[in-house]
N, C-alpha and C positions, 0 to 999 in steps of 0.2 A: 504494500500500500504506500502510495506517495501522496504528498500534499502539494497544492498549487503554489503556496507562498514560500516554499523552501526547496532547496536542491537535495535535501536528505530524503532517503527512503527509510521508512520505519517498519519494523524495529531495526535499530542499528546500535553499534557500539559507539559511545560518545564520551569524550573526556570533558569534565567540568573542572575548571580551575578557579580557585579563589585565593586572593592575597590579603594579608592583614599583618598587624604587628605580631611579632613572635610572642607566644605565650604557651604555657604547658598544655592548654586544651584547645587551641585554635583548630587543630585537625579534627578533634571530636565535635566541635561546633559545626564545622562544614559537613562532616559526615551525618550528623543529626539532621541538618536541614535537607540534605540530599535524600536521605532515606525516608523522610516524610513523604516525598513525592515519587521515589523510585523503588521503594522497598529495600530490603537488605542488600548490601554490596558484598561482592565476593572477596575472599581472602586475596590479598595482593592487589586489590583494585584502588587502594589509597596510597599515594606517595606524597611526601612533604620535603620541600627543599628550602633551606634558609637562604637569605640573601647573603651577599659576600661579607657584609658587615654584621650580619646576624640580627639586625633590627626587625626585618620582615621575614615572613614565611609564605611560601606558595604551596597550596594543597591541591592536588589533583585527584579527583574521584572518577573512575571509569564506570559508566553505567550502561545498561541496555535500555536505550531511550525508546519509548513507545509512541511518542507524538510530539509535535511542535508545542502543543499546549502544555505538555508535561515539562519540557525544557523551559518554556516561558515562565512557568510557575516556580521552578527551581531558581532561575536567575532573578526573578522578582523578589523572592524571599531572601536570597543571598545579598543582593544589593541593598535591600532595606535594612539589613542588620548593621548596627553601629560598629561592630568589630571588623566587618568586611570592607576593605578599602576598594577592591576591584574584583570583578568576576568576569572570566573569559569563557 
């Protein structure tokens, strides 16, 4: 199934990346938001990389996306959270 307003075909594997200030639980925050919309993530689906100076962290969660609406909901909640500086 494909949608007319995106070039993606669903379902598809899709990486969601969020960046924020380093903190011991930023990765947990991102995973919590993503799982609200995508269900449980598989082992190894979450990676975190600190910035070169360690002030920021980038968390990537790979999901099996089901629709553009699902991705929109994830990005909407991520970008609305005060600890998330950017979501890609």
